N, CA and C atoms of all chains as a GROMACS GRO file, in nm:
protein
  603
    1MET      N    1  -1.463   1.148  -2.618
    1MET     CA    2  -1.420   1.128  -2.471
    1MET      C    3  -1.411   1.266  -2.408
    2VAL      N    4  -1.477   1.277  -2.286
    2VAL     CA    5  -1.477   1.401  -2.214
    2VAL      C    6  -1.338   1.416  -2.149
    3TRP      N    7  -1.303   1.537  -2.122
    3TRP     CA    8  -1.168   1.574  -2.071
    3TRP      C    9  -1.148   1.512  -1.936
    4ASN      N   10  -1.257   1.512  -1.853
    4ASN     CA   11  -1.219   1.467  -1.712
    4ASN      C   12  -1.201   1.316  -1.714
    5GLU      N   13  -1.272   1.242  -1.806
    5GLU     CA   14  -1.254   1.102  -1.808
    5GLU      C   15  -1.112   1.059  -1.853
    6LEU      N   16  -1.067   1.137  -1.958
    6LEU     CA   17  -0.929   1.124  -2.001
    6LEU      C   18  -0.825   1.147  -1.885
    7ALA      N   19  -0.841   1.270  -1.813
    7ALA     CA   20  -0.751   1.294  -1.716
    7ALA      C   21  -0.748   1.188  -1.596
    8GLY      N   22  -0.877   1.142  -1.566
    8GLY     CA   23  -0.885   1.031  -1.462
    8GLY      C   24  -0.812   0.904  -1.512
    9MET      N   25  -0.825   0.868  -1.640
    9MET     CA   26  -0.768   0.760  -1.697
    9MET      C   27  -0.615   0.762  -1.685
   10ILE      N   28  -0.564   0.882  -1.723
   10ILE     CA   29  -0.420   0.899  -1.705
   10ILE      C   30  -0.366   0.883  -1.564
   11VAL      N   31  -0.434   0.943  -1.467
   11VAL     CA   32  -0.391   0.939  -1.334
   11VAL      C   33  -0.418   0.794  -1.288
   12ILE      N   34  -0.517   0.730  -1.316
   12ILE     CA   35  -0.529   0.589  -1.277
   12ILE      C   36  -0.425   0.504  -1.340
   13GLY      N   37  -0.385   0.530  -1.465
   13GLY     CA   38  -0.271   0.454  -1.519
   13GLY      C   39  -0.152   0.472  -1.450
   14ILE      N   40  -0.112   0.604  -1.411
   14ILE     CA   41   0.008   0.622  -1.337
   14ILE      C   42   0.001   0.547  -1.193
   15GLY      N   43  -0.117   0.552  -1.139
   15GLY     CA   44  -0.130   0.491  -1.008
   15GLY      C   45  -0.117   0.336  -1.014
   16VAL      N   46  -0.165   0.277  -1.104
   16VAL     CA   47  -0.157   0.127  -1.124
   16VAL      C   48  -0.010   0.101  -1.161
   17ALA      N   49   0.059   0.180  -1.235
   17ALA     CA   50   0.195   0.156  -1.266
   17ALA      C   51   0.289   0.157  -1.144
   18PHE      N   52   0.249   0.265  -1.049
   18PHE     CA   53   0.328   0.269  -0.936
   18PHE      C   54   0.293   0.156  -0.828
   19ASP      N   55   0.170   0.109  -0.838
   19ASP     CA   56   0.137  -0.012  -0.763
   19ASP      C   57   0.221  -0.125  -0.795
   20PHE      N   58   0.232  -0.150  -0.938
   20PHE     CA   59   0.293  -0.260  -0.982
   20PHE      C   60   0.453  -0.254  -0.959
   21LEU      N   61   0.513  -0.134  -0.969
   21LEU     CA   62   0.648  -0.112  -0.943
   21LEU      C   63   0.682  -0.133  -0.802
   22GLY      N   64   0.582  -0.092  -0.709
   22GLY     CA   65   0.610  -0.110  -0.570
   22GLY      C   66   0.608  -0.253  -0.541
   23CYS      N   67   0.522  -0.335  -0.600
   23CYS     CA   68   0.523  -0.480  -0.566
   23CYS      C   69   0.642  -0.535  -0.625
   24LEU      N   70   0.683  -0.494  -0.728
   24LEU     CA   71   0.817  -0.547  -0.799
   24LEU      C   72   0.930  -0.522  -0.699
   25GLY      N   73   0.939  -0.406  -0.640
   25GLY     CA   74   1.049  -0.377  -0.540
   25GLY      C   75   1.031  -0.462  -0.423
   26LEU      N   76   0.906  -0.482  -0.381
   26LEU     CA   77   0.876  -0.572  -0.268
   26LEU      C   78   0.944  -0.716  -0.304
   27LEU      N   79   0.935  -0.761  -0.421
   27LEU     CA   80   0.982  -0.898  -0.456
   27LEU      C   81   1.131  -0.897  -0.478
   28ARG      N   82   1.180  -0.785  -0.515
   28ARG     CA   83   1.332  -0.788  -0.571
   28ARG      C   84   1.429  -0.741  -0.463
   29LEU      N   85   1.394  -0.644  -0.368
   29LEU     CA   86   1.494  -0.596  -0.280
   29LEU      C   87   1.539  -0.686  -0.183
   30PRO      N   88   1.664  -0.671  -0.123
   30PRO     CA   89   1.716  -0.773  -0.051
   30PRO      C   90   1.684  -0.782   0.106
   31ASP      N   91   1.617  -0.684   0.149
   31ASP     CA   92   1.618  -0.670   0.293
   31ASP      C   93   1.472  -0.639   0.341
   32VAL      N   94   1.437  -0.664   0.461
   32VAL     CA   95   1.306  -0.629   0.506
   32VAL      C   96   1.282  -0.491   0.512
   33TYR      N   97   1.386  -0.409   0.543
   33TYR     CA   98   1.360  -0.260   0.554
   33TYR      C   99   1.354  -0.197   0.412
   34ASN      N  100   1.436  -0.245   0.319
   34ASN     CA  101   1.422  -0.202   0.190
   34ASN      C  102   1.288  -0.239   0.126
   35ARG      N  103   1.241  -0.360   0.141
   35ARG     CA  104   1.119  -0.399   0.101
   35ARG      C  105   1.008  -0.325   0.157
   36LEU      N  106   1.009  -0.280   0.283
   36LEU     CA  107   0.917  -0.198   0.340
   36LEU      C  108   0.907  -0.071   0.285
   37GLN      N  109   1.023  -0.010   0.256
   37GLN     CA  110   1.034   0.134   0.194
   37GLN      C  111   0.974   0.133   0.052
   38ALA      N  112   1.023   0.026  -0.027
   38ALA     CA  113   0.963   0.016  -0.164
   38ALA      C  114   0.813  -0.008  -0.159
   39GLY      N  115   0.772  -0.105  -0.089
   39GLY     CA  116   0.630  -0.141  -0.090
   39GLY      C  117   0.550  -0.029  -0.045
   40THR      N  118   0.575   0.026   0.076
   40THR     CA  119   0.476   0.127   0.137
   40THR      C  120   0.472   0.251   0.061
   41LYS      N  121   0.576   0.314   0.022
   41LYS     CA  122   0.585   0.440  -0.038
   41LYS      C  123   0.520   0.430  -0.181
   42CYS      N  124   0.567   0.340  -0.266
   42CYS     CA  125   0.518   0.338  -0.402
   42CYS      C  126   0.360   0.302  -0.390
   43VAL      N  127   0.330   0.206  -0.314
   43VAL     CA  128   0.182   0.160  -0.318
   43VAL      C  129   0.093   0.272  -0.254
   44THR      N  130   0.146   0.336  -0.156
   44THR     CA  131   0.063   0.452  -0.102
   44THR      C  132   0.040   0.553  -0.213
   45PHE      N  133   0.135   0.593  -0.289
   45PHE     CA  134   0.119   0.694  -0.392
   45PHE      C  135   0.028   0.637  -0.507
   46GLY      N  136   0.056   0.511  -0.541
   46GLY     CA  137  -0.031   0.459  -0.638
   46GLY      C  138  -0.177   0.446  -0.599
   47THR      N  139  -0.204   0.411  -0.472
   47THR     CA  140  -0.337   0.405  -0.426
   47THR      C  141  -0.396   0.552  -0.424
   48CYS      N  142  -0.326   0.644  -0.390
   48CYS     CA  143  -0.375   0.787  -0.385
   48CYS      C  144  -0.407   0.830  -0.532
   49GLY      N  145  -0.316   0.782  -0.617
   49GLY     CA  146  -0.343   0.810  -0.765
   49GLY      C  147  -0.471   0.753  -0.824
   50ILE      N  148  -0.494   0.633  -0.778
   50ILE     CA  149  -0.625   0.569  -0.828
   50ILE      C  150  -0.743   0.633  -0.767
   51LEU      N  151  -0.735   0.670  -0.642
   51LEU     CA  152  -0.852   0.731  -0.581
   51LEU      C  153  -0.869   0.874  -0.645
   52LEU      N  154  -0.760   0.944  -0.666
   52LEU     CA  155  -0.773   1.077  -0.726
   52LEU      C  156  -0.824   1.063  -0.869
   53GLY      N  157  -0.787   0.964  -0.935
   53GLY     CA  158  -0.841   0.946  -1.080
   53GLY      C  159  -0.991   0.915  -1.078
   54VAL      N  160  -1.035   0.837  -0.977
   54VAL     CA  161  -1.180   0.797  -0.966
   54VAL      C  162  -1.254   0.942  -0.937
   55PHE      N  163  -1.192   1.026  -0.848
   55PHE     CA  164  -1.252   1.158  -0.823
   55PHE      C  165  -1.258   1.243  -0.953
   56LEU      N  166  -1.148   1.240  -1.026
   56LEU     CA  167  -1.148   1.326  -1.148
   56LEU      C  168  -1.250   1.264  -1.245
   57MET      N  169  -1.275   1.138  -1.261
   57MET     CA  170  -1.372   1.084  -1.342
   57MET      C  171  -1.515   1.124  -1.306
   58GLN      N  172  -1.537   1.108  -1.165
   58GLN     CA  173  -1.682   1.123  -1.121
   58GLN      C  174  -1.714   1.270  -1.106
   59GLY      N  175  -1.612   1.354  -1.072
   59GLY     CA  176  -1.644   1.495  -1.031
   59GLY      C  177  -1.711   1.502  -0.886
   60PHE      N  178  -1.785   1.610  -0.869
   60PHE     CA  179  -1.838   1.632  -0.741
   60PHE      C  180  -1.969   1.560  -0.721
   61THR      N  181  -1.961   1.425  -0.731
   61THR     CA  182  -2.073   1.334  -0.706
   61THR      C  183  -2.037   1.273  -0.577
   62PRO      N  184  -2.131   1.200  -0.520
   62PRO     CA  185  -2.112   1.118  -0.386
   62PRO      C  186  -1.988   1.021  -0.409
   63THR      N  187  -1.971   0.953  -0.514
   63THR     CA  188  -1.866   0.858  -0.539
   63THR      C  189  -1.738   0.934  -0.533
   64GLY      N  190  -1.730   1.043  -0.605
   64GLY     CA  191  -1.608   1.120  -0.616
   64GLY      C  192  -1.560   1.186  -0.485
   65ILE      N  193  -1.666   1.230  -0.413
   65ILE     CA  194  -1.627   1.290  -0.282
   65ILE      C  195  -1.584   1.187  -0.178
   66LYS      N  196  -1.642   1.072  -0.181
   66LYS     CA  197  -1.596   0.968  -0.095
   66LYS      C  198  -1.457   0.907  -0.133
   67ALA      N  199  -1.437   0.904  -0.261
   67ALA     CA  200  -1.300   0.862  -0.303
   67ALA      C  201  -1.195   0.971  -0.264
   68LEU      N  202  -1.242   1.102  -0.268
   68LEU     CA  203  -1.144   1.208  -0.224
   68LEU      C  204  -1.121   1.198  -0.079
   69VAL      N  205  -1.225   1.172  -0.008
   69VAL     CA  206  -1.215   1.154   0.147
   69VAL      C  207  -1.122   1.031   0.183
   70GLY      N  208  -1.123   0.935   0.093
   70GLY     CA  209  -1.037   0.819   0.127
   70GLY      C  210  -0.883   0.844   0.119
   71ILE      N  211  -0.851   0.948   0.047
   71ILE     CA  212  -0.712   0.978   0.024
   71ILE      C  213  -0.639   1.004   0.157
   72PRO      N  214  -0.695   1.104   0.240
   72PRO     CA  215  -0.626   1.128   0.365
   72PRO      C  216  -0.613   1.007   0.458
   73PHE      N  217  -0.708   0.912   0.449
   73PHE     CA  218  -0.705   0.795   0.523
   73PHE      C  219  -0.589   0.714   0.500
   74VAL      N  220  -0.559   0.690   0.369
   74VAL     CA  221  -0.453   0.608   0.328
   74VAL      C  222  -0.318   0.690   0.348
   75LEU      N  223  -0.318   0.815   0.332
   75LEU     CA  224  -0.197   0.894   0.341
   75LEU      C  225  -0.158   0.906   0.487
   76LEU      N  226  -0.253   0.896   0.580
   76LEU     CA  227  -0.225   0.912   0.727
   76LEU      C  228  -0.190   0.772   0.784
   77THR      N  229  -0.262   0.675   0.747
   77THR     CA  230  -0.246   0.544   0.817
   77THR      C  231  -0.135   0.461   0.768
   78SER      N  232  -0.105   0.468   0.632
   78SER     CA  233  -0.007   0.384   0.572
   78SER      C  234   0.126   0.406   0.623
   79PRO      N  235   0.186   0.540   0.636
   79PRO     CA  236   0.321   0.560   0.684
   79PRO      C  237   0.334   0.530   0.833
   80VAL      N  238   0.226   0.548   0.918
   80VAL     CA  239   0.229   0.517   1.049
   80VAL      C  240   0.248   0.368   1.073
   81GLY      N  241   0.173   0.292   0.998
   81GLY     CA  242   0.176   0.144   1.005
   81GLY      C  243   0.323   0.096   0.962
   82ALA      N  244   0.378   0.157   0.850
   82ALA     CA  245   0.508   0.123   0.801
   82ALA      C  246   0.616   0.145   0.912
   83HIS      N  247   0.601   0.266   0.970
   83HIS     CA  248   0.706   0.296   1.080
   83HIS      C  249   0.697   0.211   1.199
   84ALA      N  250   0.577   0.174   1.241
   84ALA     CA  251   0.559   0.080   1.362
   84ALA      C  252   0.616  -0.053   1.310
   85LEU      N  253   0.604  -0.099   1.178
   85LEU     CA  254   0.643  -0.221   1.140
   85LEU      C  255   0.789  -0.233   1.127
   86ALA      N  256   0.851  -0.122   1.088
   86ALA     CA  257   1.006  -0.121   1.081
   86ALA      C  258   1.068  -0.117   1.222
   87LYS      N  259   1.006  -0.046   1.316
   87LYS     CA  260   1.048  -0.049   1.450
   87LYS      C  261   1.036  -0.192   1.520
   88GLY      N  262   0.921  -0.250   1.490
   88GLY     CA  263   0.900  -0.384   1.540
   88GLY      C  264   0.992  -0.489   1.492
   89ALA      N  265   1.013  -0.471   1.363
   89ALA     CA  266   1.106  -0.572   1.296
   89ALA      C  267   1.245  -0.553   1.350
   90HIS      N  268   1.296  -0.434   1.373
   90HIS     CA  269   1.426  -0.397   1.430
   90HIS      C  270   1.434  -0.459   1.565
   91ILE      N  271   1.334  -0.438   1.646
   91ILE     CA  272   1.344  -0.490   1.785
   91ILE      C  273   1.331  -0.643   1.794
   92PHE      N  274   1.256  -0.695   1.688
   92PHE     CA  275   1.235  -0.834   1.682
   92PHE      C  276   1.377  -0.909   1.655
   93GLY      N  277   1.464  -0.823   1.588
   93GLY     CA  278   1.587  -0.888   1.563
   93GLY      C  279   1.615  -0.932   1.409
   94VAL      N  280   1.535  -0.876   1.317
   94VAL     CA  281   1.553  -0.912   1.185
   94VAL      C  282   1.684  -0.852   1.133
   95LYS      N  283   1.772  -0.935   1.069
   95LYS     CA  284   1.904  -0.893   1.022
   95LYS      C  285   1.886  -0.788   0.909
   96LEU      N  286   1.999  -0.693   0.904
   96LEU     CA  287   1.998  -0.602   0.788
   96LEU      C  288   2.086  -0.675   0.675
   97THR      N  289   2.071  -0.626   0.565
   97THR     CA  290   2.153  -0.683   0.457
   97THR      C  291   2.299  -0.655   0.467
   98ASP      N  292   2.393  -0.719   0.393
   98ASP     CA  293   2.535  -0.712   0.408
   98ASP      C  294   2.580  -0.569   0.357
   99LYS      N  295   2.506  -0.510   0.261
   99LYS     CA  296   2.552  -0.384   0.210
   99LYS      C  297   2.518  -0.258   0.291
  100THR      N  298   2.466  -0.288   0.416
  100THR     CA  299   2.419  -0.167   0.503
  100THR      C  300   2.537  -0.087   0.547
  101VAL      N  301   2.532   0.045   0.530
  101VAL     CA  302   2.645   0.133   0.564
  101VAL      C  303   2.641   0.172   0.720
  102VAL      N  304   2.517   0.218   0.750
  102VAL     CA  305   2.515   0.272   0.894
  102VAL      C  306   2.371   0.228   0.952
  103ASP      N  307   2.382   0.212   1.079
  103ASP     CA  308   2.247   0.176   1.147
  103ASP      C  309   2.243   0.260   1.279
  104HIS      N  310   2.185   0.375   1.262
  104HIS     CA  311   2.184   0.473   1.370
  104HIS      C  312   2.082   0.424   1.486
  105TYR      N  313   1.986   0.344   1.449
  105TYR     CA  314   1.878   0.301   1.538
  105TYR      C  315   1.944   0.204   1.642
  106ALA      N  316   2.027   0.109   1.584
  106ALA     CA  317   2.101   0.014   1.676
  106ALA      C  318   2.191   0.090   1.773
  107GLU      N  319   2.257   0.202   1.726
  107GLU     CA  320   2.347   0.273   1.811
  107GLU      C  321   2.271   0.334   1.920
  108ASP      N  322   2.158   0.399   1.880
  108ASP     CA  323   2.073   0.458   1.976
  108ASP      C  324   2.015   0.362   2.081
  109ARG      N  325   1.976   0.246   2.038
  109ARG     CA  326   1.928   0.147   2.127
  109ARG      C  327   2.041   0.086   2.217
  110GLY      N  328   2.158   0.101   2.165
  110GLY     CA  329   2.276   0.050   2.238
  110GLY      C  330   2.301   0.135   2.364
  111ASN      N  331   2.270   0.266   2.345
  111ASN     CA  332   2.294   0.356   2.470
  111ASN      C  333   2.191   0.328   2.573
  112LYS      N  334   2.064   0.330   2.537
  112LYS     CA  335   1.961   0.306   2.640
  112LYS      C  336   1.857   0.216   2.584
  113LEU      N  337   1.829   0.111   2.664
  113LEU     CA  338   1.742   0.005   2.618
  113LEU      C  339   1.605   0.022   2.668
  114THR      N  340   1.569   0.135   2.719
  114THR     CA  341   1.424   0.152   2.766
  114THR      C  342   1.347   0.174   2.628
  115LEU      N  343   1.251   0.091   2.612
  115LEU     CA  344   1.161   0.107   2.494
  115LEU      C  345   1.029   0.190   2.532
  116MET      N  346  -1.187   0.174  -2.679
  116MET     CA  347  -1.065   0.247  -2.632
  116MET      C  348  -1.075   0.253  -2.472
  117ALA      N  349  -1.184   0.309  -2.415
  117ALA     CA  350  -1.183   0.308  -2.270
  117ALA      C  351  -1.188   0.172  -2.213
  118ASP      N  352  -1.258   0.076  -2.274
  118ASP     CA  353  -1.258  -0.059  -2.219
  118ASP      C  354  -1.120  -0.127  -2.219
  119THR      N  355  -1.048  -0.093  -2.326
  119THR     CA  356  -0.921  -0.154  -2.344
  119THR      C  357  -0.827  -0.103  -2.225
  120ILE      N  358  -0.836   0.032  -2.196
  120ILE     CA  359  -0.746   0.081  -2.092
  120ILE      C  360  -0.788   0.022  -1.957
  121TYR      N  361  -0.924   0.010  -1.929
  121TYR     CA  362  -0.973  -0.047  -1.802
  121TYR      C  363  -0.917  -0.192  -1.787
  122THR      N  364  -0.922  -0.266  -1.905
  122THR     CA  365  -0.870  -0.407  -1.893
  122THR      C  366  -0.721  -0.412  -1.867
  123ILE      N  367  -0.646  -0.332  -1.935
  123ILE     CA  368  -0.500  -0.330  -1.917
  123ILE      C  369  -0.466  -0.284  -1.777
  124SER      N  370  -0.537  -0.194  -1.721
  124SER     CA  371  -0.504  -0.152  -1.574
  124SER      C  372  -0.547  -0.269  -1.477
  125ALA      N  373  -0.659  -0.332  -1.515
  125ALA     CA  374  -0.697  -0.447  -1.422
  125ALA      C  375  -0.581  -0.564  -1.428
  126PHE      N  376  -0.529  -0.573  -1.538
  126PHE     CA  377  -0.437  -0.690  -1.554
  126PHE      C  378  -0.305  -0.651  -1.492
  127ILE      N  379  -0.266  -0.517  -1.497
  127ILE     CA  380  -0.145  -0.471  -1.423
  127ILE      C  381  -0.167  -0.481  -1.271
  128ALA      N  382  -0.291  -0.446  -1.232
  128ALA     CA  383  -0.314  -0.463  -1.085
  128ALA      C  384  -0.314  -0.606  -1.040
  129LEU      N  385  -0.360  -0.703  -1.128
  129LEU     CA  386  -0.349  -0.834  -1.098
  129LEU      C  387  -0.203  -0.896  -1.098
  130ALA      N  388  -0.125  -0.841  -1.178
  130ALA     CA  389   0.024  -0.878  -1.179
  130ALA      C  390   0.085  -0.820  -1.042
  131ALA      N  391   0.043  -0.695  -0.996
  131ALA     CA  392   0.097  -0.647  -0.876
  131ALA      C  393   0.059  -0.734  -0.760
  132VAL      N  394  -0.072  -0.782  -0.755
  132VAL     CA  395  -0.128  -0.858  -0.641
  132VAL      C  396  -0.056  -0.988  -0.639
  133ILE      N  397  -0.033  -1.046  -0.763
  133ILE     CA  398   0.041  -1.175  -0.762
  133ILE      C  399   0.182  -1.159  -0.719
  134THR      N  400   0.256  -1.060  -0.757
  134THR     CA  401   0.388  -1.029  -0.718
  134THR      C  402   0.394  -1.027  -0.558
  135ALA      N  403   0.301  -0.951  -0.499
  135ALA     CA  404   0.306  -0.930  -0.352
  135ALA      C  405   0.265  -1.066  -0.293
  136GLY      N  406   0.177  -1.149  -0.354
  136GLY     CA  407   0.149  -1.271  -0.302
  136GLY      C  408   0.266  -1.376  -0.295
  137VAL      N  409   0.345  -1.358  -0.402
  137VAL     CA  410   0.469  -1.437  -0.395
  137VAL      C  411   0.552  -1.409  -0.284
  138ARG      N  412   0.571  -1.279  -0.246
  138ARG     CA  413   0.644  -1.239  -0.125
  138ARG      C  414   0.582  -1.289  -0.009
  139LEU      N  415   0.443  -1.286  -0.003
  139LEU     CA  416   0.366  -1.325   0.114
  139LEU      C  417   0.387  -1.468   0.140
  140ILE      N  418   0.406  -1.559   0.030
  140ILE     CA  419   0.430  -1.697   0.059
  140ILE      C  420   0.577  -1.722   0.081
  141ALA      N  421   0.663  -1.663   0.020
  141ALA     CA  422   0.809  -1.701   0.017
  141ALA      C  423   0.888  -1.617   0.116
  142GLY      N  424   0.828  -1.522   0.194
  142GLY     CA  425   0.906  -1.443   0.279
  142GLY      C  426   0.980  -1.514   0.383
  143PRO      N  427   1.115  -1.483   0.392
  143PRO     CA  428   1.195  -1.552   0.489
  143PRO      C  429   1.155  -1.542   0.639
  144THR      N  430   1.118  -1.420   0.674
  144THR     CA  431   1.086  -1.380   0.805
  144THR      C  432   0.938  -1.345   0.813
  145VAL      N  433   0.895  -1.335   0.958
  145VAL     CA  434   0.755  -1.290   0.974
  145VAL      C  435   0.732  -1.153   0.919
  146ALA      N  436   0.841  -1.066   0.944
  146ALA     CA  437   0.820  -0.924   0.901
  146ALA      C  438   0.791  -0.916   0.749
  147ASP      N  439   0.860  -0.993   0.668
  147ASP     CA  440   0.826  -0.996   0.527
  147ASP      C  441   0.683  -1.025   0.499
  148ARG      N  442   0.635  -1.119   0.566
  148ARG     CA  443   0.490  -1.157   0.536
  148ARG      C  444   0.400  -1.047   0.581
  149VAL      N  445   0.434  -0.983   0.695
  149VAL     CA  446   0.335  -0.872   0.737
  149VAL      C  447   0.347  -0.758   0.634
  150ILE      N  448   0.470  -0.728   0.583
  150ILE     CA  449   0.476  -0.620   0.494
  150ILE      C  450   0.399  -0.658   0.359
  151ALA      N  451   0.406  -0.778   0.322
  151ALA     CA  452   0.340  -0.818   0.200
  151ALA      C  453   0.178  -0.802   0.218
  152LEU      N  454   0.142  -0.842   0.350
  152LEU     CA  455  -0.002  -0.832   0.383
  152LEU      C  456  -0.046  -0.686   0.380
  153ASP      N  457   0.038  -0.596   0.437
  153ASP     CA  458   0.007  -0.452   0.431
  153ASP      C  459  -0.002  -0.403   0.292
  154VAL      N  460   0.092  -0.438   0.210
  154VAL     CA  461   0.081  -0.391   0.065
  154VAL      C  462  -0.048  -0.444   0.001
  155LEU      N  463  -0.077  -0.569   0.032
  155LEU     CA  464  -0.192  -0.631  -0.037
  155LEU      C  465  -0.317  -0.547   0.010
  156THR      N  466  -0.322  -0.514   0.137
  156THR     CA  467  -0.440  -0.456   0.175
  156THR      C  468  -0.456  -0.313   0.110
  157ILE      N  469  -0.344  -0.238   0.101
  157ILE     CA  470  -0.351  -0.106   0.046
  157ILE      C  471  -0.394  -0.119  -0.109
  158ILE      N  472  -0.335  -0.212  -0.168
  158ILE     CA  473  -0.379  -0.237  -0.314
  158ILE      C  474  -0.527  -0.283  -0.320
  159THR      N  475  -0.571  -0.348  -0.232
  159THR     CA  476  -0.708  -0.391  -0.220
  159THR      C  477  -0.801  -0.275  -0.211
  160VAL      N  478  -0.765  -0.179  -0.128
  160VAL     CA  479  -0.844  -0.046  -0.116
  160VAL      C  480  -0.856   0.014  -0.242
  161SER      N  481  -0.745   0.033  -0.324
  161SER     CA  482  -0.763   0.102  -0.455
  161SER      C  483  -0.848   0.008  -0.543
  162LEU      N  484  -0.833  -0.116  -0.547
  162LEU     CA  485  -0.909  -0.195  -0.633
  162LEU      C  486  -1.051  -0.203  -0.602
  163ILE      N  487  -1.089  -0.180  -0.474
  163ILE     CA  488  -1.229  -0.170  -0.439
  163ILE      C  489  -1.291  -0.051  -0.495
  164VAL      N  490  -1.225   0.069  -0.483
  164VAL     CA  491  -1.270   0.193  -0.546
  164VAL      C  492  -1.276   0.177  -0.701
  165TYR      N  493  -1.175   0.113  -0.751
  165TYR     CA  494  -1.178   0.092  -0.908
  165TYR      C  495  -1.299   0.013  -0.951
  166ILE      N  496  -1.329  -0.091  -0.866
  166ILE     CA  497  -1.450  -0.174  -0.911
  166ILE      C  498  -1.575  -0.103  -0.885
  167ALA      N  499  -1.581  -0.009  -0.780
  167ALA     CA  500  -1.697   0.070  -0.756
  167ALA      C  501  -1.723   0.163  -0.869
  168ARG      N  502  -1.607   0.222  -0.923
  168ARG     CA  503  -1.623   0.312  -1.041
  168ARG      C  504  -1.672   0.219  -1.161
  169MET      N  505  -1.619   0.104  -1.182
  169MET     CA  506  -1.655   0.029  -1.300
  169MET      C  507  -1.801  -0.017  -1.294
  170SER      N  508  -1.838  -0.065  -1.182
  170SER     CA  509  -1.973  -0.126  -1.163
  170SER      C  510  -2.080  -0.016  -1.131
  171GLY      N  511  -2.036   0.104  -1.088
  171GLY     CA  512  -2.137   0.206  -1.069
  171GLY      C  513  -2.210   0.194  -0.933
  172ARG      N  514  -2.146   0.113  -0.830
  172ARG     CA  515  -2.218   0.098  -0.708
  172ARG      C  516  -2.140   0.191  -0.614
  173ILE      N  517  -2.213   0.292  -0.556
  173ILE     CA  518  -2.141   0.386  -0.462
  173ILE      C  519  -2.106   0.330  -0.344
  174ILE      N  520  -2.181   0.231  -0.289
  174ILE     CA  521  -2.169   0.177  -0.150
  174ILE      C  522  -2.031   0.109  -0.133
  175TYR      N  523  -1.972   0.060  -0.245
  175TYR     CA  524  -1.840  -0.006  -0.234
  175TYR      C  525  -1.737   0.089  -0.188
  176VAL      N  526  -1.746   0.226  -0.225
  176VAL     CA  527  -1.650   0.319  -0.168
  176VAL      C  528  -1.629   0.326  -0.019
  177ASP      N  529  -1.751   0.316   0.044
  177ASP     CA  530  -1.759   0.318   0.191
  177ASP      C  531  -1.682   0.194   0.245
  178VAL      N  532  -1.705   0.081   0.178
  178VAL     CA  533  -1.635  -0.048   0.215
  178VAL      C  534  -1.478  -0.015   0.206
  179ALA      N  535  -1.435   0.045   0.098
  179ALA     CA  536  -1.298   0.078   0.084
  179ALA      C  537  -1.245   0.161   0.206
  180MET      N  538  -1.316   0.272   0.235
  180MET     CA  539  -1.275   0.355   0.353
  180MET      C  540  -1.256   0.277   0.478
  181VAL      N  541  -1.365   0.197   0.505
  181VAL     CA  542  -1.358   0.120   0.629
  181VAL      C  543  -1.248   0.016   0.635
  182TYR      N  544  -1.227  -0.043   0.515
  182TYR     CA  545  -1.115  -0.136   0.505
  182TYR      C  546  -0.981  -0.079   0.523
  183ALA      N  547  -0.953   0.036   0.470
  183ALA     CA  548  -0.832   0.108   0.490
  183ALA      C  549  -0.809   0.126   0.651
  184LEU      N  550  -0.905   0.175   0.717
  184LEU     CA  551  -0.884   0.193   0.856
  184LEU      C  552  -0.864   0.067   0.934
  185ILE      N  553  -0.934  -0.041   0.900
  185ILE     CA  554  -0.920  -0.167   0.971
  185ILE      C  555  -0.789  -0.231   0.944
  186SER      N  556  -0.747  -0.217   0.807
  186SER     CA  557  -0.609  -0.276   0.775
  186SER      C  558  -0.499  -0.205   0.859
  187PHE      N  559  -0.524  -0.079   0.881
  187PHE     CA  560  -0.411  -0.007   0.963
  187PHE      C  561  -0.406  -0.062   1.099
  188VAL      N  562  -0.527  -0.087   1.164
  188VAL     CA  563  -0.529  -0.138   1.300
  188VAL      C  564  -0.459  -0.278   1.308
  189GLY      N  565  -0.487  -0.363   1.193
  189GLY     CA  566  -0.416  -0.488   1.185
  189GLY      C  567  -0.277  -0.483   1.182
  190VAL      N  568  -0.219  -0.392   1.096
  190VAL     CA  569  -0.078  -0.384   1.077
  190VAL      C  570  -0.014  -0.338   1.200
  191VAL      N  571  -0.073  -0.234   1.275
  191VAL     CA  572  -0.021  -0.188   1.395
  191VAL      C  573  -0.015  -0.292   1.503
  192ALA      N  574  -0.122  -0.374   1.507
  192ALA     CA  575  -0.130  -0.488   1.605
  192ALA      C  576  -0.017  -0.588   1.574
  193PHE      N  577   0.016  -0.613   1.451
  193PHE     CA  578   0.121  -0.705   1.418
  193PHE      C  579   0.254  -0.651   1.454
  194ALA      N  580   0.269  -0.515   1.435
  194ALA     CA  581   0.405  -0.451   1.470
  194ALA      C  582   0.428  -0.458   1.618
  195ARG      N  583   0.318  -0.430   1.703
  195ARG     CA  584   0.341  -0.425   1.834
  195ARG      C  585   0.357  -0.571   1.892
  196PHE      N  586   0.308  -0.674   1.823
  196PHE     CA  587   0.328  -0.807   1.854
  196PHE      C  588   0.480  -0.846   1.828
  197LEU      N  589   0.538  -0.790   1.712
  197LEU     CA  590   0.666  -0.825   1.685
  197LEU      C  591   0.762  -0.767   1.793
  198GLU      N  592   0.737  -0.641   1.835
  198GLU     CA  593   0.832  -0.585   1.940
  198GLU      C  594   0.793  -0.630   2.079
  199ARG      N  595   0.711  -0.730   2.086
  199ARG     CA  596   0.682  -0.787   2.220
  199ARG      C  597   0.612  -0.687   2.309
  200GLY      N  598   0.521  -0.606   2.254
  200GLY     CA  599   0.464  -0.509   2.346
  200GLY      C  600   0.311  -0.530   2.356
  201LEU      N  601   0.260  -0.628   2.279
  201LEU     CA  602   0.107  -0.642   2.281
  201LEU      C  603   0.070  -0.704   2.408
   0.00000   0.00000   0.00000
């Protein structure tokens, strides 16, 4: 087995594990915002890991370069979507869990309601 | 050796998709379902690239890149709809 294939397999394995753990957090956590945090962060990292692993396997071939170009797309679009979704859910009125300590965004919105 | 690792990775990814699908079906609020949909689309991007590597078809990677951008537009549209701004 060549070294780049081995390295790609290791990185792909880490990425798949992070994908699964993020989905497990999506299932287990008690709140919309906790679920959003678990799901989006872990799954973004796992997807970037799988793309990087494919790049490591392929090297500087068209497939590898395209997989490498796909990483910034996921890294830029996924947190923006998660932030918009959290703000939308908060304005929509989704309740926080009972164990919440502080909610700064509600205090800020209490001061001025201009969106 | 290599095929075994590929198969195990595919099954773990299948378990992740099923777990997110359970949340998609059972989510109490609309936001839960949209989050599950977001997670499913991001996992699908990685799976498309994985399948492109396995089957040796380069054109699938283009599909994955386009799908990442389009899913972002969909999620942002849902978020704007939730905050009544669409």
